N, C-alpha and C positions, 0 to 999 in steps of 0.2 A: 830218752837225752828229745829234744824238740830241738830239729834243723828247722831255719830260716832261709832254705834255697826253694827259689818260686822256680814252677816247671811250668810250661807250655796252657793253654787253656785246652781243652774238647769240650766237647757238648756229647756228655753220657749215660743221658739223660733218658728214661724208660718212662713210654708214655703209650698210652691206647689211642689209637685210632678212634674219632667217632664217628658216627654215620650221620651223612647231609643229608637233605631234601630231595636229592636231584640225584642222590651216587645209591649205590646197592650198599646195604650194610654188612664190611665184613669184620666187623667191631665185636672183639669180646668184653666180657665186663667190664665197666668201666672207670677212667683212672683215679675218681674218688675213689671208688671202693680201696683201688689198689694206694690209695697214701691214707688210708683214714678219717675221708671228708665226708660230710652233710651231704645226702642229695642234694640238689636244687633246690627251693621251693614248688611247692604244689602246681604253681598257677605257672611256673613255666614247665612242665609235664606235658606232653601228648594225652589226648582226653582219655584212652586206656591206659594210664600211669606208665609208659615205655618211655625213651631216650625222646630226648628234644631235635625236632629239627633244626639245624644248623644251614643255615645262609651266608654265605664268604662276600654277597653282596650288602651286607649289614654290620661287616666288621670293619671298625677304623681304628686303624693304626696310633697307639699312642707313643710307645717308642720299640727300637729294637734291643731285644734281650741279650743276643747272640746272634752272629753271623760266620758261620763257619764255614770257610771254606775248603779244608780236607774233606769233611763229610756231607759238600755242597747242601746245607743246612743252614735255617734261619730259624730264629725262636722270636717272636714277635707276642706284646705286650698291647691287648686294646679292649674295645669292648663289642658289643653284636647292640647295634639300636635296637632293634626288635623287641631284644631284651631286658633286662633289667639294667639299667644306664648306673645300677650303684654298682656293680659286678664287674670284676675286670675277668678276662680273659687269654688264656695264653693260645695261640696257632702255633705252630710248628709247621715248617713246607720243607720237605725234602726232595730231591730230585731221585728218579729211582736207578738201579743199577742195569743194565744193559743182561741181557739174555743172552742167550745163543740162537734161540728163536728169532731173535727179530734180527740180528746181523747173518744169519746163513741162508744161503741162495740156493737154489734149486736147480741146476740149469736142465737137468732130463726132462722134468714136468715141462720148463719155462719154452722148450723146444716143443714137446709135443704139443702145447697150447699153439705157440708159432703156427704150425704145420697143418692146425684146424684152422688157422685163421682166426682164433681168440685172443684179445690183450690180454695184457697181463690184468688192467683192470679188470675186465669181463670177468676172468677167471677167478680172483679173488673175490669178485662179489655172486659168484652164484656159490660159493662154497658157504655150507649152513653156517649159522652164526655162533662164533664159539670157536669155530672149527678154519677161520682164514689163514689163519698165521703169516700176518703180518708183519715184515721184514721193512727194512729202511730200503731196502734196494729193489723198490717200481717207484711207477710215473707216481704215485703221491707224494714224494720227497723232493724237492727244489733244489738245485744250489743257486749259491748267489755269491758270488766271486768278490773275491777282498785284492788277491794281486796273484797271477800267474807271471813264473820266474823261471824260464828254462824245465826244466826236471819237476821244479816244487810249484805245489800251490796249494790256496787257502780260498775256505768258502763256507760261509752260512750255511745253515740245511734247516730248510722249512720240513718237518717233517708228519705222516701222518698223524695226528691228536692222541688214536690211543696208542702212538708210542709215544707221547711226549707227557703224559699224567705223572704228574705229583706225588707223593706221600702228604697225605693232612693230617696232623695231629692235634688234636683238640681239649685245651684243659676250660673247663669251665661250670662252676665260680674259680677262680684262681686264689688261692690263697698266699701269702705272703714268702711261706714255706715253697711253693711252687716255684716263684718269683726268682726266688736268688736259687733255687735249683737251677734254671735256665738262663741267668745270666753270668755273662764272660766275667772273669775274674781272676785273682790271682791265687794260685795254689799253695801252699805247703807242706814238707815232707816232714811225717811222723814218724821217730822212732821209739814204738810203744811196749813199756816192757811192762811183767806181767803183774810186777805190783802199779804202774797205773792204769794197768787194766784194773785189775778191782778198785782201785782207789779213785780213779776218773772215768773212765770208758765203761764201766759197768751200770753206775748208777746214773748216768747221763743216760746208756741205752732205755732203764724202766723207768727214768720219768717221761723219755718222749719216745717210747716208743708205739710205733703207728698201726692202726688197728690191722689183724691179719683174717680179718673174717672171709675178706674176696678169695684165699688162700683157702682155709677150711671148705667155701663153697664148690671150690675144685675139685678138693681132694674127695668133697662128699656127693658129688654130680648135682651137686645144686644147680651149679653151672657151668657153661664151657664145656659138659661132654664129649659135643660133638668135635672139640679142637687137640681130643684125646688122640695122642697116636701112639703111646705102647700105653698099659698099667701092669703092674704086678702089684697085689693086692693086700700082698701080708705088711701086717700091720707091722712087723718087728722090723724087714728090708725091705718091703716093700718100697715102688715110687709111680707116679708118674710122669711121664713126660710129653710133651708140648711144645707147640712155636711161643718163643720169646716175641713178646708185643714188640720189638725191636724187628719181626720177620714178617711180609708177607704171609710167610705159609707157602710160596706158591711157588717163589726165584729160587733154584738150588741154590747159584751161586753165592747165596748171602742167607744160606743156612745158617740157621740158629734156633737151637730147640733149650728148653731149661725142665730141668728134673724136677721136681717136687717131692721131697721123701714123706711119706706117711707118718711116721713115727713123731711125736710133738714133743718139743722139749729140748730139740739142740738146736740152739740160735745162730750158732755160728764156729768158724775154723775154732775160735779157743772155747768150745768144749767140747772136743772130738777128741776119744783114749784109747786105746787096743781095743778095746771089747766094741766099736764102730766100725770095725774093720771089713767086717761079714756084709754092713750094710752100704757104705761104701765099695766094696768091690761088688757087690752085686748090682749096683748102679751103673759101675763103668763097663759090666760085663754083657748085662741087656740092654742097657741102652745103645752099647756099639752095635750090636746084633740088629735092636728094632733099627735103629736110622738106614745099617747096611741091606736090611732087608725091603727097605719103604723107596731108598733113593739112589742104590749102589754106593753110598759111598762109603768107604771101609776105615777100619784104625786109623790107620794111618795118616789120612787126612783130616784126622780130627783134632780140635781144641777141645780138650775136656779140663774143665776149671772151674774152681770158688774165689770167689770175691770176698775180700777182707780190706775194711769195711765194708758187709755186705748191704745192699739197699732195703733189704729188710730182713730179721731176724728170726728166719724157721730155713733151717738148712736145704737149700737146693745147688744144684751144679749146672753149670753150663758148657754146650756143646756148640762148637760154634766148626765151620769146615775152613779149611787152614787157608781157602783160595779168598779166603773175605777176612779183613780186619777191623771187626764192628770198635766200636768206645770200651773202653774197661778190660782190656786183653792186654794191655802193659802190665809189664812188673812192677810196678809200684801199689796194682791193686788184687791182679790175676796170680792162684798159687792152682798148678799142676796137680790135678790129681792124683796122678802117678806118683807124684812127688810128694803129697799128702800123706799118701797108701805106706810109700816109702819109708817117710816117716817116722809114721806111726810104728810101722812093722819094726823100726832100729831103737824106738824110744817111746815106748807106751804114751805118756804125756807130757810127748813134745811140747804140742798145743798151748801147758799150760806152765811151760818154763821159758820158749820162746820169749824172742824181741820180733815184731814184727812191724813193718814198715807199711806208709800207706797217704796218701795226699788227701789235706783238706781245706776245703776253699776260706776262704778268710773272714768270711761273715760266719760260718759253721759255727755254732753252739759249742761243739766241743771244741774245735780251735780255740776257742775264745778260755775255755776251760782250763785247757793244757796250759794255754800264755798264764794265767790265774795260778795254776799252781807252781811256772816253774818263776812267779815273782816274788812266792810264798816261801819257796826252798831257800833263793838267791836272801831274801830280809834278814831272816835269823841266824846266818849264817855273820851279814854286816853287823847285827847287834851282839852276837855274841866275841867281835872281833872289839867292836869298841868298850866293852866288859871291861875285856881282859886288859886292855890300855888303863882304863880308869882305876881295877885292882892292883897292878904294877904301880900306878902312879902314887898310892895310900903306901 
């Protein structure tokens, strides 16, 4: 059944950070590999065949695609004037989360420095690069008063530029599919029966499936090997655990890891059966252990889930910190791994029988196909009714 109840918009996109000329490159494989896009023209590549160097001074905004106040994120469509004028680009600007290091003061050290006649600024400057432990509570932070009334005060604060950096993500060249994906629009709830999956969704996936070459590059260690947090090499039940593209890999408060299973051929939740329980349990158990060992976050503080519909059709699981609410963690998209395991233990072919709900954007081709299928199902009923009336009149 198709419901047309609109849901609130969010920015649930998954994109890759791309290096700029004047910043350190922290990016994994590019988003064009993620979404099956062809590489940019050769003349836009660097001399050694590497990534393009982007300069935001040359970016010209055409329009705002999405301004998400909840996630402090804005997606812009435009062009880089120093690159091809015919190619569009999407630039996503996102405010970074606070880290505990940035909001922690160390009174003992400050008092010790003061006793030795050393200012806070001098103390910070004397520390080795990368170990300065910048916080908001130093002389580099300036308060600008808006008002003070009794015990209440509102201020604007200018802080150390190192604490005020934005996460910038770039997609270039941006296809129409990218633009639609990052544009704010109405969403509609789909309740997909197994019959609709076989007749509508599955044929659509086979037509629209994006390249998974980027994923195979990771599984075969051709790309992003240095980003792998944990790996189980078993071909049957093994997986690779690495930071999701939504996470910078550093801010533990926003921990977001992705488990890519090694076995091929399992596209999504719909393909899972009781025979896959050893694989699911292995990812759950070993993934939790690896995260606790590395970050000290236990099972009770992790949200482990699968998406349906997923962004790409190779079985994978998401591991996020409960203190963080990432896009796509809502009940209309996320299915807890523990619940999936329990469902398969109760009924081995649960996901070949269940009706699954999810949302689609109004411009999504799959949504259009559901609408057409519903119209086609309604039309014959009307014709049959008309025919019956004619037969009775005869």
